[in-house]
MDTraj code that builds the backbone (N, CA, C; nanometers):
import mdtraj as md
import numpy as np

residues = "MET GLU GLN GLU GLN PHE LEU LYS TRP ILE LYS GLU ASN LEU LEU SER THR GLY GLU SER ILE LYS LEU SER GLY LYS SER ALA ALA THR PHE LYS LYS ALA VAL VAL GLN ASN SER ILE LYS PRO PHE TYR GLU SER SER ASP GLU GLY ARG GLY LYS VAL ARG LEU TYR LEU LYS SER ASP VAL GLU ARG TYR SER THR VAL LYS ALA GLY ARG LYS LYS LYS LYS LYS".split()
xyz = np.array([
    [17.6563, 12.5518, 9.7143],
    [17.5386, 12.5831, 9.6477],
    [17.5453, 12.7080, 9.5864],
    [17.5288, 12.7409, 9.4518],
    [17.5515, 12.8481, 9.3879],
    [17.4080, 12.9463, 9.3999],
    [17.4453, 13.0494, 9.3900],
    [17.3021, 13.1478, 9.4108],
    [17.2124, 13.1061, 9.3227],
    [17.2179, 13.0641, 9.2244],
    [17.1054, 13.0461, 9.1065],
    [17.0436, 12.9171, 9.1663],
    [17.1246, 12.8121, 9.1923],
    [17.0710, 12.6969, 9.2530],
    [17.0002, 12.7118, 9.3642],
    [17.0409, 12.7969, 9.4710],
    [16.9908, 12.8306, 9.5974],
    [16.8405, 12.8895, 9.5510],
    [16.8463, 12.9855, 9.4807],
    [16.7067, 13.0672, 9.4375],
    [16.5951, 12.9562, 9.3786],
    [16.6408, 12.8814, 9.2843],
    [16.5621, 12.7757, 9.2386],
    [16.5115, 12.6788, 9.3663],
    [16.5954, 12.6224, 9.4536],
    [16.5542, 12.5590, 9.5738],
    [16.4333, 12.6437, 9.6384],
    [16.4523, 12.7537, 9.6634],
    [16.3871, 12.8548, 9.7455],
    [16.2318, 12.8531, 9.6813],
    [16.2463, 12.8789, 9.5396],
    [16.1180, 12.8977, 9.4852],
    [16.0399, 12.7408, 9.4750],
    [16.1031, 12.6524, 9.4795],
    [16.0464, 12.5312, 9.4658],
    [15.9971, 12.4668, 9.5779],
    [16.0580, 12.5030, 9.6985],
    [16.0387, 12.4412, 9.8206],
    [15.9853, 12.5509, 9.9552],
    [16.0073, 12.6574, 9.9121],
    [15.9427, 12.7458, 10.0386],
    [15.8172, 12.8342, 9.9946],
    [15.7120, 12.8348, 10.0847],
    [15.5860, 12.9099, 10.0335],
    [15.5731, 13.0186, 10.1625],
    [15.5085, 13.1443, 10.1298],
    [15.4835, 13.2326, 10.2081],
    [15.3554, 13.1748, 10.2961],
    [15.3045, 13.2693, 10.4005],
    [15.2091, 13.2209, 10.4707],
    [15.0701, 13.2390, 10.3694],
    [15.0537, 13.3523, 10.2858],
    [14.9523, 13.3279, 10.1803],
    [14.9683, 13.2117, 10.1014],
    [15.0696, 13.1829, 10.0280],
    [15.0780, 13.0718, 9.9530],
    [15.0402, 12.9086, 10.0381],
    [15.0891, 12.9296, 10.1353],
    [15.0573, 12.8143, 10.2355],
    [14.9169, 12.7778, 10.2452],
    [14.8586, 12.8927, 10.2935],
    [14.6906, 12.8846, 10.3252],
    [14.6453, 12.8527, 10.1957],
    [14.6701, 12.9032, 10.0918],
    [14.6061, 12.8672, 9.9583],
    [14.6139, 12.7122, 9.9334],
    [14.7547, 12.6708, 9.9412],
    [14.7950, 12.5340, 9.8941],
    [14.7024, 12.4451, 9.9978],
    [14.6960, 12.4663, 10.1287],
    [14.6426, 12.3802, 10.2332],
    [14.4697, 12.3822, 10.2123],
    [14.4448, 12.4858, 10.1294],
    [14.2674, 12.4787, 10.1421],
    [14.2106, 12.5216, 10.2496],
    [14.2846, 12.5697, 10.3281],
    [14.2285, 12.6015, 10.4792],
    [14.1885, 12.7752, 10.4705],
    [14.1058, 12.7981, 10.5753],
    [14.0974, 12.9599, 10.5973],
    [14.2163, 13.0106, 10.6716],
    [14.2579, 13.1568, 10.6448],
    [14.3543, 13.1994, 10.7076],
    [14.3436, 13.1726, 10.8615],
    [14.2305, 13.1629, 10.9141],
    [14.2090, 13.1577, 11.0574],
    [14.2530, 13.0315, 11.1258],
    [14.2079, 12.9147, 11.0145],
    [14.2479, 12.7906, 11.0645],
    [14.3966, 12.7449, 11.0372],
    [14.4399, 12.7968, 10.9250],
    [14.5720, 12.7777, 10.9293],
    [14.6838, 12.8504, 11.0282],
    [14.6404, 12.9815, 11.0769],
    [14.7104, 13.0505, 11.1845],
    [14.6899, 12.9791, 11.3076],
    [14.5742, 12.9004, 11.3404],
    [14.5624, 12.8111, 11.4498],
    [14.6427, 12.7234, 11.4567],
    [14.6508, 12.6599, 11.3467],
    [14.7685, 12.5371, 11.3283],
    [14.9010, 12.5743, 11.3736],
    [14.9524, 12.6832, 11.3322],
    [15.0659, 12.7463, 11.3798],
    [15.0673, 12.7668, 11.4946],
    [14.9992, 12.8221, 11.5730],
    [14.9709, 12.8622, 11.7291],
    [15.0059, 12.7123, 11.7834],
    [14.9363, 12.6293, 11.7390],
    [14.9180, 12.4928, 11.7946],
    [15.0557, 12.3970, 11.7751],
    [15.1372, 12.4315, 11.6867],
    [15.2463, 12.3754, 11.6415],
    [15.1974, 12.2311, 11.5542],
    [15.0802, 12.2494, 11.4968],
    [15.0654, 12.1291, 11.4000],
    [15.1390, 12.1635, 11.2723],
    [15.1624, 12.2957, 11.2318],
    [15.2648, 12.3150, 11.1172],
    [15.3566, 12.4338, 11.1688],
    [15.4906, 12.4040, 11.1514],
    [15.5943, 12.4930, 11.1911],
    [15.6520, 12.5725, 11.0993],
    [15.6919, 12.7163, 11.0835],
    [15.7405, 12.7753, 10.9697],
    [15.9066, 12.7274, 10.9721],
    [15.9413, 12.7216, 10.8490],
    [16.0833, 12.6697, 10.8182],
    [16.1718, 12.8098, 10.8433],
    [16.1307, 12.9160, 10.8263],
    [16.2044, 13.0368, 10.8838],
    [16.1031, 13.1508, 10.9225],
    [16.1343, 13.2090, 11.0487],
    [16.0618, 13.3086, 11.1151],
    [16.1127, 13.4280, 11.1111],
    [16.0968, 13.5390, 11.1023],
    [16.2121, 13.6729, 11.1314],
    [16.1694, 13.6885, 11.2685],
    [16.2770, 13.7773, 11.3086],
    [16.2756, 13.8097, 11.4570],
    [16.1711, 13.9162, 11.4847],
    [16.1365, 14.0005, 11.3570],
    [16.0507, 14.1220, 11.3791],
    [15.9161, 14.0698, 11.4485],
    [15.8589, 14.1691, 11.5329],
    [15.7230, 14.1366, 11.5882],
    [15.6296, 14.1981, 11.5075],
    [15.4784, 14.1602, 11.5148],
    [15.3733, 14.2064, 11.4787],
    [15.3662, 14.1711, 11.3052],
    [15.2842, 14.2623, 11.2444],
    [15.2334, 14.2287, 11.0880],
    [15.3677, 14.2439, 11.0072],
    [15.5046, 14.2804, 11.0662],
    [15.6109, 14.2832, 10.9652],
    [15.6868, 14.1331, 10.9798],
    [15.6349, 14.0618, 11.0648],
    [15.6974, 13.9256, 11.0798],
    [15.6818, 13.8460, 10.9467],
    [15.7752, 13.7745, 10.9260],
    [15.7982, 13.6697, 10.7883],
    [15.8108, 13.5516, 10.8256],
    [15.7256, 13.4612, 10.8036],
    [15.7080, 13.3204, 10.8187],
    [15.7194, 13.2323, 10.6618],
    [15.8120, 13.1631, 10.6526],
    [15.8132, 13.0690, 10.5322],
    [15.8065, 12.9286, 10.5608],
    [15.7250, 12.8491, 10.5053],
    [15.6848, 12.7116, 10.5199],
    [15.7524, 12.6374, 10.4208],
    [15.7931, 12.5253, 10.4501],
    [15.8301, 12.4032, 10.3697],
    [15.7037, 12.3644, 10.2667],
    [15.7028, 12.3494, 10.1658],
    [15.6127, 12.3182, 10.0716],
    [15.5757, 12.1579, 10.1187],
    [15.6593, 12.0741, 10.1458],
    [15.6403, 11.9366, 10.1817],
    [15.5608, 11.9313, 10.3212],
    [15.5975, 12.0257, 10.4208],
    [15.5146, 12.0458, 10.5537],
    [15.3836, 12.0686, 10.5209],
    [15.3379, 12.1793, 10.4207],
    [15.1993, 12.2352, 10.4082],
    [15.1199, 12.1042, 10.3383],
    [15.1963, 12.0440, 10.2539],
    [15.1192, 11.9361, 10.1575],
    [15.1040, 11.8245, 10.2854],
    [15.1845, 11.7773, 10.3623],
    [15.1579, 11.6722, 10.4526],
    [15.0581, 11.7089, 10.5795],
    [15.0541, 11.8597, 10.5920],
    [14.9636, 11.9143, 10.6983],
    [14.7848, 11.8994, 10.6201],
    [14.8107, 11.9380, 10.4959],
    [14.6889, 11.9349, 10.4394],
    [14.6376, 11.7925, 10.4059],
    [14.7147, 11.7088, 10.3782],
    [14.6655, 11.5573, 10.3746],
    [14.6180, 11.5028, 10.5220],
    [14.7057, 11.5193, 10.6248],
    [14.6456, 11.4710, 10.7556],
    [14.5164, 11.5304, 10.8091],
    [14.4921, 11.6591, 10.7846],
    [14.3876, 11.7293, 10.8171],
    [14.2745, 11.6783, 10.7405],
    [14.2910, 11.6458, 10.5994],
    [14.1674, 11.6051, 10.5169],
    [14.1422, 11.4544, 10.5666],
    [14.2372, 11.3710, 10.6015],
    [14.2055, 11.2425, 10.6549],
    [14.1187, 11.2372, 10.7782],
    [14.1627, 11.3320, 10.8703],
    [14.0934, 11.3249, 10.9977],
    [13.9409, 11.3469, 10.9653],
    [13.9071, 11.4416, 10.8904],
    [13.7758, 11.4599, 10.8530],
    [13.7081, 11.3607, 10.7933],
    [13.7769, 11.2776, 10.7026],
    [13.7236, 11.1637, 10.6502],
    [13.6811, 11.0545, 10.7506],
    [13.7619, 11.0320, 10.8669],
    [13.7395, 10.9326, 10.9654],
    [13.6138, 10.9671, 11.0393],
    [13.6013, 11.1101, 11.0584],
    [13.5061, 11.1666, 11.1389],
    [13.3445, 11.1665, 11.1005],
    [13.3532, 11.1513, 10.9720],
    [13.2273, 11.1255, 10.9066],
    [13.1653, 10.9861, 10.8771],
])
top = md.Topology()
chain = top.add_chain()
for i, resn in enumerate(residues, 1):
    res = top.add_residue(resn, chain, resSeq=i)
    for name in ("N", "CA", "C"):
        top.add_atom(name, md.element.get_by_symbol(name[0]), res)
traj = md.Trajectory(xyz[None], top)
C-alpha cells in the first residue's frame, strides 16, 4: 500500500479518543468506562503510560458500539 493510500485509509477509518466520544454521543466518562470493560477496544494503543497514551479506534467499532448501546436503552424503556 502506498503512503498516500495508507494515509487515506487512516483518515477514513481511525478515530482518536475525542473523535470516538463525539461520534458515539456518549460522555467521556461513559466511553472510557466502556473501554475499561472491553465493550470497545482500541485498534492501536501506544505503550506510553498516563496522559501521553495514544489510543485509536476503528470508526466501524465506534459506530457499532453506539448502535448497540442505543438499542439497549430502547429495550429498557
